[in-house]
mmCIF file of the N, C-alpha and C atoms, coordinates in Angstrom:
data_MODEL
# 
_entry.id   MODEL 
# 
loop_
_atom_site.group_PDB 
_atom_site.id 
_atom_site.type_symbol 
_atom_site.label_atom_id 
_atom_site.label_alt_id 
_atom_site.label_comp_id 
_atom_site.label_asym_id 
_atom_site.label_entity_id 
_atom_site.label_seq_id 
_atom_site.pdbx_PDB_ins_code 
_atom_site.Cartn_x 
_atom_site.Cartn_y 
_atom_site.Cartn_z 
_atom_site.occupancy 
_atom_site.B_iso_or_equiv 
_atom_site.pdbx_formal_charge 
_atom_site.auth_seq_id 
_atom_site.auth_comp_id 
_atom_site.auth_asym_id 
_atom_site.auth_atom_id 
_atom_site.pdbx_PDB_model_num 
ATOM 1   N N  . UNK A 1 1  ? -27.851 -6.623  44.179 1.00 0.00 ? 1  UNK A N  1 
ATOM 2   C CA . UNK A 1 1  ? -27.308 -5.794  45.240 1.00 0.00 ? 1  UNK A CA 1 
ATOM 3   C C  . UNK A 1 1  ? -26.907 -6.699  46.394 1.00 0.00 ? 1  UNK A C  1 
ATOM 4   N N  . UNK A 1 2  ? -25.668 -6.592  46.804 1.00 0.00 ? 2  UNK A N  1 
ATOM 5   C CA . UNK A 1 2  ? -25.170 -7.415  47.901 1.00 0.00 ? 2  UNK A CA 1 
ATOM 6   C C  . UNK A 1 2  ? -25.328 -6.709  49.235 1.00 0.00 ? 2  UNK A C  1 
ATOM 7   N N  . UNK A 1 3  ? -25.126 -5.403  49.273 1.00 0.00 ? 3  UNK A N  1 
ATOM 8   C CA . UNK A 1 3  ? -25.192 -4.682  50.535 1.00 0.00 ? 3  UNK A CA 1 
ATOM 9   C C  . UNK A 1 3  ? -25.954 -3.376  50.343 1.00 0.00 ? 3  UNK A C  1 
ATOM 10  N N  . UNK A 1 4  ? -27.099 -3.274  50.980 1.00 0.00 ? 4  UNK A N  1 
ATOM 11  C CA . UNK A 1 4  ? -27.900 -2.052  50.930 1.00 0.00 ? 4  UNK A CA 1 
ATOM 12  C C  . UNK A 1 4  ? -28.474 -1.822  52.317 1.00 0.00 ? 4  UNK A C  1 
ATOM 13  N N  . UNK A 1 5  ? -28.221 -0.672  52.863 1.00 0.00 ? 5  UNK A N  1 
ATOM 14  C CA . UNK A 1 5  ? -28.672 -0.375  54.218 1.00 0.00 ? 5  UNK A CA 1 
ATOM 15  C C  . UNK A 1 5  ? -29.843 0.616   54.245 1.00 0.00 ? 5  UNK A C  1 
ATOM 16  N N  . UNK A 1 6  ? -30.475 0.813   53.108 1.00 0.00 ? 6  UNK A N  1 
ATOM 17  C CA . UNK A 1 6  ? -31.592 1.759   53.029 1.00 0.00 ? 6  UNK A CA 1 
ATOM 18  C C  . UNK A 1 6  ? -32.759 1.285   53.893 1.00 0.00 ? 6  UNK A C  1 
ATOM 19  N N  . UNK A 1 7  ? -33.396 2.206   54.548 1.00 0.00 ? 7  UNK A N  1 
ATOM 20  C CA . UNK A 1 7  ? -34.552 1.901   55.388 1.00 0.00 ? 7  UNK A CA 1 
ATOM 21  C C  . UNK A 1 7  ? -35.865 2.222   54.670 1.00 0.00 ? 7  UNK A C  1 
ATOM 22  N N  . UNK A 1 8  ? -35.779 3.002   53.574 1.00 0.00 ? 8  UNK A N  1 
ATOM 23  C CA . UNK A 1 8  ? -36.951 3.390   52.791 1.00 0.00 ? 8  UNK A CA 1 
ATOM 24  C C  . UNK A 1 8  ? -36.675 3.113   51.324 1.00 0.00 ? 8  UNK A C  1 
ATOM 25  N N  . UNK A 1 9  ? -37.720 2.954   50.529 1.00 0.00 ? 9  UNK A N  1 
ATOM 26  C CA . UNK A 1 9  ? -37.562 2.745   49.092 1.00 0.00 ? 9  UNK A CA 1 
ATOM 27  C C  . UNK A 1 9  ? -36.997 4.004   48.444 1.00 0.00 ? 9  UNK A C  1 
ATOM 28  N N  . UNK A 1 10 ? -36.580 3.873   47.217 1.00 0.00 ? 10 UNK A N  1 
ATOM 29  C CA . UNK A 1 10 ? -35.926 4.962   46.481 1.00 0.00 ? 10 UNK A CA 1 
ATOM 30  C C  . UNK A 1 10 ? -36.736 6.258   46.469 1.00 0.00 ? 10 UNK A C  1 
ATOM 31  N N  . UNK A 1 11 ? -38.072 6.143   46.466 1.00 0.00 ? 11 UNK A N  1 
ATOM 32  C CA . UNK A 1 11 ? -38.938 7.324   46.418 1.00 0.00 ? 11 UNK A CA 1 
ATOM 33  C C  . UNK A 1 11 ? -39.416 7.775   47.799 1.00 0.00 ? 11 UNK A C  1 
ATOM 34  N N  . UNK A 1 12 ? -38.933 7.087   48.834 1.00 0.00 ? 12 UNK A N  1 
ATOM 35  C CA . UNK A 1 12 ? -39.258 7.385   50.230 1.00 0.00 ? 12 UNK A CA 1 
ATOM 36  C C  . UNK A 1 12 ? -40.736 7.152   50.568 1.00 0.00 ? 12 UNK A C  1 
ATOM 37  N N  . UNK A 1 13 ? -41.433 6.343   49.774 1.00 0.00 ? 13 UNK A N  1 
ATOM 38  C CA . UNK A 1 13 ? -42.855 6.073   50.002 1.00 0.00 ? 13 UNK A CA 1 
ATOM 39  C C  . UNK A 1 13 ? -43.111 4.865   50.898 1.00 0.00 ? 13 UNK A C  1 
ATOM 40  N N  . UNK A 1 14 ? -42.153 3.935   50.973 1.00 0.00 ? 14 UNK A N  1 
ATOM 41  C CA . UNK A 1 14 ? -42.365 2.689   51.709 1.00 0.00 ? 14 UNK A CA 1 
ATOM 42  C C  . UNK A 1 14 ? -41.130 2.317   52.520 1.00 0.00 ? 14 UNK A C  1 
ATOM 43  N N  . UNK A 1 15 ? -41.351 1.641   53.639 1.00 0.00 ? 15 UNK A N  1 
ATOM 44  C CA . UNK A 1 15 ? -40.237 1.028   54.351 1.00 0.00 ? 15 UNK A CA 1 
ATOM 45  C C  . UNK A 1 15 ? -39.707 -0.104  53.487 1.00 0.00 ? 15 UNK A C  1 
ATOM 46  N N  . UNK A 1 16 ? -38.411 -0.376  53.566 1.00 0.00 ? 16 UNK A N  1 
ATOM 47  C CA . UNK A 1 16 ? -37.883 -1.522  52.832 1.00 0.00 ? 16 UNK A CA 1 
ATOM 48  C C  . UNK A 1 16 ? -38.425 -2.805  53.450 1.00 0.00 ? 16 UNK A C  1 
ATOM 49  N N  . UNK A 1 17 ? -38.577 -3.830  52.628 1.00 0.00 ? 17 UNK A N  1 
ATOM 50  C CA . UNK A 1 17 ? -39.187 -5.085  53.057 1.00 0.00 ? 17 UNK A CA 1 
ATOM 51  C C  . UNK A 1 17 ? -38.146 -6.143  53.407 1.00 0.00 ? 17 UNK A C  1 
ATOM 52  N N  . UNK A 1 18 ? -36.981 -6.072  52.786 1.00 0.00 ? 18 UNK A N  1 
ATOM 53  C CA . UNK A 1 18 ? -35.956 -7.101  52.977 1.00 0.00 ? 18 UNK A CA 1 
ATOM 54  C C  . UNK A 1 18 ? -34.619 -6.490  53.363 1.00 0.00 ? 18 UNK A C  1 
ATOM 55  N N  . UNK A 1 19 ? -33.705 -7.373  53.763 1.00 0.00 ? 19 UNK A N  1 
ATOM 56  C CA . UNK A 1 19 ? -32.334 -6.976  54.045 1.00 0.00 ? 19 UNK A CA 1 
ATOM 57  C C  . UNK A 1 19 ? -31.397 -8.134  53.729 1.00 0.00 ? 19 UNK A C  1 
ATOM 58  N N  . UNK A 1 20 ? -30.154 -7.812  53.434 1.00 0.00 ? 20 UNK A N  1 
ATOM 59  C CA . UNK A 1 20 ? -29.132 -8.828  53.166 1.00 0.00 ? 20 UNK A CA 1 
ATOM 60  C C  . UNK A 1 20 ? -28.423 -9.159  54.469 1.00 0.00 ? 20 UNK A C  1 
ATOM 61  N N  . UNK A 1 21 ? -28.259 -10.449 54.722 1.00 0.00 ? 21 UNK A N  1 
ATOM 62  C CA . UNK A 1 21 ? -27.500 -10.928 55.875 1.00 0.00 ? 21 UNK A CA 1 
ATOM 63  C C  . UNK A 1 21 ? -26.525 -11.957 55.349 1.00 0.00 ? 21 UNK A C  1 
ATOM 64  N N  . UNK A 1 22 ? -25.255 -11.617 55.335 1.00 0.00 ? 22 UNK A N  1 
ATOM 65  C CA . UNK A 1 22 ? -24.209 -12.509 54.809 1.00 0.00 ? 22 UNK A CA 1 
ATOM 66  C C  . UNK A 1 22 ? -24.552 -13.005 53.413 1.00 0.00 ? 22 UNK A C  1 
ATOM 67  N N  . UNK A 1 23 ? -24.934 -12.104 52.541 1.00 0.00 ? 23 UNK A N  1 
ATOM 68  C CA . UNK A 1 23 ? -25.275 -12.349 51.140 1.00 0.00 ? 23 UNK A CA 1 
ATOM 69  C C  . UNK A 1 23 ? -26.594 -13.087 50.926 1.00 0.00 ? 23 UNK A C  1 
ATOM 70  N N  . UNK A 1 24 ? -27.285 -13.484 51.984 1.00 0.00 ? 24 UNK A N  1 
ATOM 71  C CA . UNK A 1 24 ? -28.609 -14.111 51.864 1.00 0.00 ? 24 UNK A CA 1 
ATOM 72  C C  . UNK A 1 24 ? -29.669 -13.020 52.009 1.00 0.00 ? 24 UNK A C  1 
ATOM 73  N N  . UNK A 1 25 ? -30.845 -13.259 51.460 1.00 0.00 ? 25 UNK A N  1 
ATOM 74  C CA . UNK A 1 25 ? -31.929 -12.281 51.463 1.00 0.00 ? 25 UNK A CA 1 
ATOM 75  C C  . UNK A 1 25 ? -32.999 -12.696 52.469 1.00 0.00 ? 25 UNK A C  1 
ATOM 76  N N  . UNK A 1 26 ? -33.330 -11.786 53.382 1.00 0.00 ? 26 UNK A N  1 
ATOM 77  C CA . UNK A 1 26 ? -34.306 -12.055 54.431 1.00 0.00 ? 26 UNK A CA 1 
ATOM 78  C C  . UNK A 1 26 ? -35.321 -10.923 54.503 1.00 0.00 ? 26 UNK A C  1 
ATOM 79  N N  . UNK A 1 27 ? -36.550 -11.283 54.908 1.00 0.00 ? 27 UNK A N  1 
ATOM 80  C CA . UNK A 1 27 ? -37.537 -10.252 55.214 1.00 0.00 ? 27 UNK A CA 1 
ATOM 81  C C  . UNK A 1 27 ? -37.115 -9.606  56.530 1.00 0.00 ? 27 UNK A C  1 
ATOM 82  N N  . UNK A 1 28 ? -37.671 -8.456  56.829 1.00 0.00 ? 28 UNK A N  1 
ATOM 83  C CA . UNK A 1 28 ? -37.314 -7.768  58.073 1.00 0.00 ? 28 UNK A CA 1 
ATOM 84  C C  . UNK A 1 28 ? -37.690 -8.588  59.306 1.00 0.00 ? 28 UNK A C  1 
ATOM 85  N N  . UNK A 1 29 ? -38.664 -9.514  59.164 1.00 0.00 ? 29 UNK A N  1 
ATOM 86  C CA . UNK A 1 29 ? -39.009 -10.385 60.294 1.00 0.00 ? 29 UNK A CA 1 
ATOM 87  C C  . UNK A 1 29 ? -38.279 -11.733 60.221 1.00 0.00 ? 29 UNK A C  1 
ATOM 88  N N  . UNK A 1 30 ? -37.165 -11.760 59.474 1.00 0.00 ? 30 UNK A N  1 
ATOM 89  C CA . UNK A 1 30 ? -36.189 -12.850 59.442 1.00 0.00 ? 30 UNK A CA 1 
ATOM 90  C C  . UNK A 1 30 ? -36.607 -14.123 58.711 1.00 0.00 ? 30 UNK A C  1 
ATOM 91  N N  . UNK A 1 31 ? -37.480 -14.032 57.727 1.00 0.00 ? 31 UNK A N  1 
ATOM 92  C CA . UNK A 1 31 ? -37.817 -15.178 56.888 1.00 0.00 ? 31 UNK A CA 1 
ATOM 93  C C  . UNK A 1 31 ? -36.922 -15.156 55.642 1.00 0.00 ? 31 UNK A C  1 
ATOM 94  N N  . UNK A 1 32 ? -36.260 -16.255 55.380 1.00 0.00 ? 32 UNK A N  1 
ATOM 95  C CA . UNK A 1 32 ? -35.354 -16.371 54.234 1.00 0.00 ? 32 UNK A CA 1 
ATOM 96  C C  . UNK A 1 32 ? -36.172 -16.407 52.948 1.00 0.00 ? 32 UNK A C  1 
ATOM 97  N N  . UNK A 1 33 ? -35.812 -15.586 51.970 1.00 0.00 ? 33 UNK A N  1 
ATOM 98  C CA . UNK A 1 33 ? -36.487 -15.622 50.673 1.00 0.00 ? 33 UNK A CA 1 
ATOM 99  C C  . UNK A 1 33 ? -35.459 -15.893 49.576 1.00 0.00 ? 33 UNK A C  1 
ATOM 100 N N  . UNK A 1 34 ? -35.925 -16.341 48.439 1.00 0.00 ? 34 UNK A N  1 
ATOM 101 C CA . UNK A 1 34 ? -35.069 -16.755 47.336 1.00 0.00 ? 34 UNK A CA 1 
ATOM 102 C C  . UNK A 1 34 ? -34.581 -15.551 46.536 1.00 0.00 ? 34 UNK A C  1 
ATOM 103 N N  . UNK A 1 35 ? -33.262 -15.329 46.549 1.00 0.00 ? 35 UNK A N  1 
ATOM 104 C CA . UNK A 1 35 ? -32.679 -14.214 45.797 1.00 0.00 ? 35 UNK A CA 1 
ATOM 105 C C  . UNK A 1 35 ? -32.697 -14.485 44.295 1.00 0.00 ? 35 UNK A C  1 
ATOM 106 N N  . UNK A 1 36 ? -32.537 -15.743 43.898 1.00 0.00 ? 36 UNK A N  1 
ATOM 107 C CA . UNK A 1 36 ? -32.556 -16.076 42.462 1.00 0.00 ? 36 UNK A CA 1 
ATOM 108 C C  . UNK A 1 36 ? -33.901 -15.766 41.833 1.00 0.00 ? 36 UNK A C  1 
ATOM 109 N N  . UNK A 1 37 ? -34.982 -15.986 42.566 1.00 0.00 ? 37 UNK A N  1 
ATOM 110 C CA . UNK A 1 37 ? -36.329 -15.768 42.023 1.00 0.00 ? 37 UNK A CA 1 
ATOM 111 C C  . UNK A 1 37 ? -36.578 -14.293 41.727 1.00 0.00 ? 37 UNK A C  1 
ATOM 112 N N  . UNK A 1 38 ? -35.861 -13.395 42.372 1.00 0.00 ? 38 UNK A N  1 
ATOM 113 C CA . UNK A 1 38 ? -36.041 -11.959 42.164 1.00 0.00 ? 38 UNK A CA 1 
ATOM 114 C C  . UNK A 1 38 ? -35.586 -11.521 40.773 1.00 0.00 ? 38 UNK A C  1 
ATOM 115 N N  . UNK A 1 39 ? -34.662 -12.274 40.184 1.00 0.00 ? 39 UNK A N  1 
ATOM 116 C CA . UNK A 1 39 ? -34.083 -11.920 38.886 1.00 0.00 ? 39 UNK A CA 1 
ATOM 117 C C  . UNK A 1 39 ? -35.034 -12.260 37.743 1.00 0.00 ? 39 UNK A C  1 
ATOM 118 N N  . UNK A 1 40 ? -34.788 -11.666 36.604 1.00 0.00 ? 40 UNK A N  1 
ATOM 119 C CA . UNK A 1 40 ? -35.633 -11.870 35.425 1.00 0.00 ? 40 UNK A CA 1 
ATOM 120 C C  . UNK A 1 40 ? -35.745 -13.340 35.035 1.00 0.00 ? 40 UNK A C  1 
ATOM 121 N N  . UNK A 1 41 ? -34.633 -14.083 35.124 1.00 0.00 ? 41 UNK A N  1 
ATOM 122 C CA . UNK A 1 41 ? -34.646 -15.503 34.732 1.00 0.00 ? 41 UNK A CA 1 
ATOM 123 C C  . UNK A 1 41 ? -35.338 -16.397 35.749 1.00 0.00 ? 41 UNK A C  1 
ATOM 124 N N  . UNK A 1 42 ? -35.535 -15.925 36.968 1.00 0.00 ? 42 UNK A N  1 
ATOM 125 C CA . UNK A 1 42 ? -36.275 -16.663 37.981 1.00 0.00 ? 42 UNK A CA 1 
ATOM 126 C C  . UNK A 1 42 ? -35.524 -17.831 38.582 1.00 0.00 ? 42 UNK A C  1 
ATOM 127 N N  . UNK A 1 43 ? -36.245 -18.738 39.230 1.00 0.00 ? 43 UNK A N  1 
ATOM 128 C CA . UNK A 1 43 ? -35.686 -19.884 39.938 1.00 0.00 ? 43 UNK A CA 1 
ATOM 129 C C  . UNK A 1 43 ? -36.598 -21.084 39.715 1.00 0.00 ? 43 UNK A C  1 
ATOM 130 N N  . UNK A 1 44 ? -36.006 -22.225 39.459 1.00 0.00 ? 44 UNK A N  1 
ATOM 131 C CA . UNK A 1 44 ? -36.803 -23.433 39.227 1.00 0.00 ? 44 UNK A CA 1 
ATOM 132 C C  . UNK A 1 44 ? -36.839 -24.364 40.441 1.00 0.00 ? 44 UNK A C  1 
ATOM 133 N N  . UNK A 1 45 ? -36.196 -23.972 41.536 1.00 0.00 ? 45 UNK A N  1 
ATOM 134 C CA . UNK A 1 45 ? -36.234 -24.803 42.745 1.00 0.00 ? 45 UNK A CA 1 
ATOM 135 C C  . UNK A 1 45 ? -37.652 -24.843 43.306 1.00 0.00 ? 45 UNK A C  1 
ATOM 136 N N  . UNK A 1 46 ? -37.973 -25.918 43.986 1.00 0.00 ? 46 UNK A N  1 
ATOM 137 C CA . UNK A 1 46 ? -39.325 -26.105 44.528 1.00 0.00 ? 46 UNK A CA 1 
ATOM 138 C C  . UNK A 1 46 ? -39.385 -25.692 45.993 1.00 0.00 ? 46 UNK A C  1 
ATOM 139 N N  . UNK A 1 47 ? -39.189 -24.416 46.245 1.00 0.00 ? 47 UNK A N  1 
ATOM 140 C CA . UNK A 1 47 ? -39.337 -23.855 47.587 1.00 0.00 ? 47 UNK A CA 1 
ATOM 141 C C  . UNK A 1 47 ? -40.208 -22.603 47.475 1.00 0.00 ? 47 UNK A C  1 
ATOM 142 N N  . UNK A 1 48 ? -41.427 -22.820 47.022 1.00 0.00 ? 48 UNK A N  1 
ATOM 143 C CA . UNK A 1 48 ? -42.334 -21.722 46.700 1.00 0.00 ? 48 UNK A CA 1 
ATOM 144 C C  . UNK A 1 48 ? -42.564 -20.745 47.846 1.00 0.00 ? 48 UNK A C  1 
ATOM 145 N N  . UNK A 1 49 ? -42.452 -21.203 49.077 1.00 0.00 ? 49 UNK A N  1 
ATOM 146 C CA . UNK A 1 49 ? -42.657 -20.309 50.214 1.00 0.00 ? 49 UNK A CA 1 
ATOM 147 C C  . UNK A 1 49 ? -41.614 -19.191 50.206 1.00 0.00 ? 49 UNK A C  1 
ATOM 148 N N  . UNK A 1 50 ? -40.485 -19.419 49.562 1.00 0.00 ? 50 UNK A N  1 
ATOM 149 C CA . UNK A 1 50 ? -39.424 -18.403 49.479 1.00 0.00 ? 50 UNK A CA 1 
ATOM 150 C C  . UNK A 1 50 ? -39.564 -17.524 48.240 1.00 0.00 ? 50 UNK A C  1 
ATOM 151 N N  . UNK A 1 51 ? -40.527 -17.829 47.390 1.00 0.00 ? 51 UNK A N  1 
ATOM 152 C CA . UNK A 1 51 ? -40.722 -17.075 46.154 1.00 0.00 ? 51 UNK A CA 1 
ATOM 153 C C  . UNK A 1 51 ? -41.714 -15.942 46.367 1.00 0.00 ? 51 UNK A C  1 
ATOM 154 N N  . UNK A 1 52 ? -41.220 -14.901 47.025 1.00 0.00 ? 52 UNK A N  1 
ATOM 155 C CA . UNK A 1 52 ? -42.011 -13.683 47.221 1.00 0.00 ? 52 UNK A CA 1 
ATOM 156 C C  . UNK A 1 52 ? -41.156 -12.501 46.778 1.00 0.00 ? 52 UNK A C  1 
ATOM 157 N N  . UNK A 1 53 ? -41.801 -11.416 46.429 1.00 0.00 ? 53 UNK A N  1 
ATOM 158 C CA . UNK A 1 53 ? -41.118 -10.220 45.958 1.00 0.00 ? 53 UNK A CA 1 
ATOM 159 C C  . UNK A 1 53 ? -40.293 -9.591  47.086 1.00 0.00 ? 53 UNK A C  1 
ATOM 160 N N  . UNK A 1 54 ? -39.039 -9.296  46.802 1.00 0.00 ? 54 UNK A N  1 
ATOM 161 C CA . UNK A 1 54 ? -38.189 -8.663  47.814 1.00 0.00 ? 54 UNK A CA 1 
ATOM 162 C C  . UNK A 1 54 ? -38.515 -7.183  47.992 1.00 0.00 ? 54 UNK A C  1 
ATOM 163 N N  . UNK A 1 55 ? -39.331 -6.625  47.106 1.00 0.00 ? 55 UNK A N  1 
ATOM 164 C CA . UNK A 1 55 ? -39.712 -5.222  47.212 1.00 0.00 ? 55 UNK A CA 1 
ATOM 165 C C  . UNK A 1 55 ? -40.934 -4.985  48.072 1.00 0.00 ? 55 UNK A C  1 
ATOM 166 N N  . UNK A 1 56 ? -41.909 -5.919  47.997 1.00 0.00 ? 56 UNK A N  1 
ATOM 167 C CA . UNK A 1 56 ? -43.162 -5.682  48.717 1.00 0.00 ? 56 UNK A CA 1 
ATOM 168 C C  . UNK A 1 56 ? -43.703 -6.892  49.478 1.00 0.00 ? 56 UNK A C  1 
ATOM 169 N N  . UNK A 1 57 ? -43.198 -8.096  49.171 1.00 0.00 ? 57 UNK A N  1 
ATOM 170 C CA . UNK A 1 57 ? -43.636 -9.287  49.894 1.00 0.00 ? 57 UNK A CA 1 
ATOM 171 C C  . UNK A 1 57 ? -44.749 -10.089 49.241 1.00 0.00 ? 57 UNK A C  1 
ATOM 172 N N  . UNK A 1 58 ? -45.251 -9.640  48.098 1.00 0.00 ? 58 UNK A N  1 
ATOM 173 C CA . UNK A 1 58 ? -46.304 -10.390 47.417 1.00 0.00 ? 58 UNK A CA 1 
ATOM 174 C C  . UNK A 1 58 ? -45.719 -11.577 46.657 1.00 0.00 ? 58 UNK A C  1 
ATOM 175 N N  . UNK A 1 59 ? -46.503 -12.625 46.521 1.00 0.00 ? 59 UNK A N  1 
ATOM 176 C CA . UNK A 1 59 ? -46.048 -13.804 45.781 1.00 0.00 ? 59 UNK A CA 1 
ATOM 177 C C  . UNK A 1 59 ? -46.483 -13.773 44.319 1.00 0.00 ? 59 UNK A C  1 
ATOM 178 N N  . UNK A 1 60 ? -47.189 -12.741 43.905 1.00 0.00 ? 60 UNK A N  1 
ATOM 179 C CA . UNK A 1 60 ? -47.705 -12.660 42.540 1.00 0.00 ? 60 UNK A CA 1 
ATOM 180 C C  . UNK A 1 60 ? -46.668 -12.198 41.521 1.00 0.00 ? 60 UNK A C  1 
ATOM 181 N N  . UNK A 1 61 ? -45.523 -11.712 41.990 1.00 0.00 ? 61 UNK A N  1 
ATOM 182 C CA . UNK A 1 61 ? -44.484 -11.223 41.084 1.00 0.00 ? 61 UNK A CA 1 
ATOM 183 C C  . UNK A 1 61 ? -43.142 -11.217 41.803 1.00 0.00 ? 61 UNK A C  1 
ATOM 184 N N  . UNK A 1 62 ? -42.074 -11.048 41.043 1.00 0.00 ? 62 UNK A N  1 
ATOM 185 C CA . UNK A 1 62 ? -40.725 -10.929 41.618 1.00 0.00 ? 62 UNK A CA 1 
ATOM 186 C C  . UNK A 1 62 ? -40.301 -9.466  41.600 1.00 0.00 ? 62 UNK A C  1 
ATOM 187 N N  . UNK A 1 63 ? -39.161 -9.179  42.179 1.00 0.00 ? 63 UNK A N  1 
ATOM 188 C CA . UNK A 1 63 ? -38.691 -7.798  42.307 1.00 0.00 ? 63 UNK A CA 1 
ATOM 189 C C  . UNK A 1 63 ? -38.596 -7.081  40.963 1.00 0.00 ? 63 UNK A C  1 
ATOM 190 N N  . UNK A 1 64 ? -38.240 -7.806  39.909 1.00 0.00 ? 64 UNK A N  1 
ATOM 191 C CA . UNK A 1 64 ? -38.114 -7.196  38.585 1.00 0.00 ? 64 UNK A CA 1 
ATOM 192 C C  . UNK A 1 64 ? -39.429 -6.597  38.088 1.00 0.00 ? 64 UNK A C  1 
ATOM 193 N N  . UNK A 1 65 ? -40.548 -7.081  38.595 1.00 0.00 ? 65 UNK A N  1 
ATOM 194 C CA . UNK A 1 65 ? -41.875 -6.620  38.147 1.00 0.00 ? 65 UNK A CA 1 
ATOM 195 C C  . UNK A 1 65 ? -42.625 -5.822  39.217 1.00 0.00 ? 65 UNK A C  1 
ATOM 196 N N  . UNK A 1 66 ? -41.969 -5.506  40.314 1.00 0.00 ? 66 UNK A N  1 
ATOM 197 C CA . UNK A 1 66 ? -42.629 -4.830  41.429 1.00 0.00 ? 66 UNK A CA 1 
ATOM 198 C C  . UNK A 1 66 ? -42.933 -3.370  41.097 1.00 0.00 ? 66 UNK A C  1 
ATOM 199 N N  . UNK A 1 67 ? -44.102 -2.897  41.492 1.00 0.00 ? 67 UNK A N  1 
ATOM 200 C CA . UNK A 1 67 ? -44.484 -1.505  41.237 1.00 0.00 ? 67 UNK A CA 1 
ATOM 201 C C  . UNK A 1 67 ? -43.662 -0.524  42.078 1.00 0.00 ? 67 UNK A C  1 
ATOM 202 N N  . UNK A 1 68 ? -42.965 -1.017  43.098 1.00 0.00 ? 68 UNK A N  1 
ATOM 203 C CA . UNK A 1 68 ? -42.126 -0.162  43.928 1.00 0.00 ? 68 UNK A CA 1 
ATOM 204 C C  . UNK A 1 68 ? -40.723 0.029   43.354 1.00 0.00 ? 68 UNK A C  1 
ATOM 205 N N  . UNK A 1 69 ? -40.418 -0.658  42.253 1.00 0.00 ? 69 UNK A N  1 
ATOM 206 C CA . UNK A 1 69 ? -39.097 -0.587  41.655 1.00 0.00 ? 69 UNK A CA 1 
ATOM 207 C C  . UNK A 1 69 ? -38.903 0.717   40.904 1.00 0.00 ? 69 UNK A C  1 
ATOM 208 N N  . UNK A 1 70 ? -37.735 1.287   41.046 1.00 0.00 ? 70 UNK A N  1 
ATOM 209 C CA . UNK A 1 70 ? -37.395 2.515   40.330 1.00 0.00 ? 70 UNK A CA 1 
ATOM 210 C C  . UNK A 1 70 ? -37.229 2.213   38.859 1.00 0.00 ? 70 UNK A C  1 
ATOM 211 N N  . UNK A 1 71 ? -37.864 2.980   38.004 1.00 0.00 ? 71 UNK A N  1 
ATOM 212 C CA . UNK A 1 71 ? -37.751 2.773   36.566 1.00 0.00 ? 71 UNK A CA 1 
ATOM 213 C C  . UNK A 1 71 ? -36.404 3.252   36.068 1.00 0.00 ? 71 UNK A C  1 
ATOM 214 N N  . UNK A 1 72 ? -35.907 2.572   35.038 1.00 0.00 ? 72 UNK A N  1 
ATOM 215 C CA . UNK A 1 72 ? -34.593 2.937   34.479 1.00 0.00 ? 72 UNK A CA 1 
ATOM 216 C C  . UNK A 1 72 ? -34.670 4.206   33.690 1.00 0.00 ? 72 UNK A C  1 
# 
């Protein structure tokens, strides 16, 4: 997703954690996170501080595995 202006998750249970700024992914408090790591194939770059879930902010999983993700 390149542009999403939602303020709440799909089920309206949580505030959104991230936002896109000029195609880059940032937390709401302006910390840059790795968009590649969110995908199923992941990221091999060594910037682990940016490897947090864009859905909830935890480092234990990426967005593809987040419990806040809408099921297909």
